[in-house]
C-alpha positions in Angstrom: 32.5 35.8 -61.4 31.7 38.9 -63.5 29.9 41.8 -61.8 28.6 44.5 -64.1 26.9 47.3 -62.2 27.5 50.8 -61.0 30.1 50.9 -58.1 31.0 47.2 -58.5 34.0 47.8 -56.2 31.6 48.3 -53.3 30.6 44.7 -53.5 34.1 43.4 -52.8 33.6 43.0 -49.0 30.6 40.7 -49.6 32.4 38.3 -51.9 33.6 35.3 -49.9 34.1 32.5 -52.5 35.3 33.0 -56.0 38.3 32.0 -58.1 38.4 35.4 -59.8 36.1 38.4 -59.8 35.8 40.7 -62.8 34.4 44.0 -61.7 32.6 46.5 -64.1 31.7 46.7 -67.7 35.3 47.0 -68.8 36.6 43.9 -67.1 35.5 40.9 -69.3 36.5 37.5 -68.3 38.3 37.0 -71.6 40.9 39.7 -70.5 41.6 37.6 -67.5 42.1 34.5 -69.6 44.6 36.3 -71.9 46.1 39.3 -70.3 45.0 40.4 -66.8 47.0 37.8 -64.9 44.2 35.7 -63.3 44.4 32.0 -63.9 42.3 30.5 -66.7 42.0 27.4 -64.5 39.6 28.4 -61.8 37.9 26.3 -59.1 34.5 24.8 -60.1 31.7 22.9 -58.3 31.8 25.2 -55.2 35.5 24.4 -54.6 36.3 28.1 -54.4 35.3 27.7 -50.7 38.6 26.0 -50.1 40.7 26.3 -53.2 42.1 29.0 -55.5 42.7 29.2 -59.2 45.7 27.2 -60.5 48.9 29.2 -60.2 52.7 28.7 -60.3 52.5 27.9 -56.6 50.7 24.7 -57.4 53.9 23.5 -59.0 56.1 24.1 -56.1 57.0 21.2 -53.7 57.0 22.4 -50.2 58.5 20.6 -47.2 57.8 21.5 -43.6 60.6 20.9 -41.1 59.6 20.7 -37.4 62.0 20.4 -34.5 61.4 20.5 -30.8 63.8 20.4 -27.9 63.0 18.3 -24.9 61.6 21.1 -22.7 59.3 22.4 -25.4 58.2 18.9 -26.3 57.2 18.1 -22.7 55.4 21.4 -22.5 53.2 20.7 -25.6 52.8 16.9 -25.1 49.9 17.1 -22.6 47.8 19.3 -24.9 48.5 17.1 -27.9 47.7 14.0 -25.9 44.3 15.5 -25.0 43.6 16.2 -28.6 44.7 12.7 -29.7 42.6 11.2 -26.9 39.5 13.1 -27.9 39.9 12.0 -31.5 40.4 8.4 -30.5 43.8 8.3 -32.1 45.3 5.9 -29.6 48.6 5.3 -31.4 49.2 9.1 -31.8 48.5 9.4 -28.0 51.0 6.6 -27.3 53.7 8.2 -29.5 53.2 11.5 -27.5 53.1 9.9 -24.1 56.4 8.0 -24.6 58.2 11.3 -25.1 57.6 12.1 -21.5 59.7 9.1 -20.4 62.6 9.6 -22.8 
């Protein structure tokens, strides 16, 4: 998005979805493509609502590790069972409920 007007910085709080925003007459998109650091690969088709421009982070593989002890598991199981039940995820619900008996 390129915004060329007086006091363009004042519009920042109103911008909620954009891959990159170029503010002012001296911030052409081409500088972003070549020098300014923003990605040339930007979200299209309204995908800026949930996605960002391509970055080095898109090439990292991330792994989440989760571990519970018995006490904490039992504490959280009831809430998770209620969520699974409300979503109709019967097998998820069963996998949670069995933890109460182990």
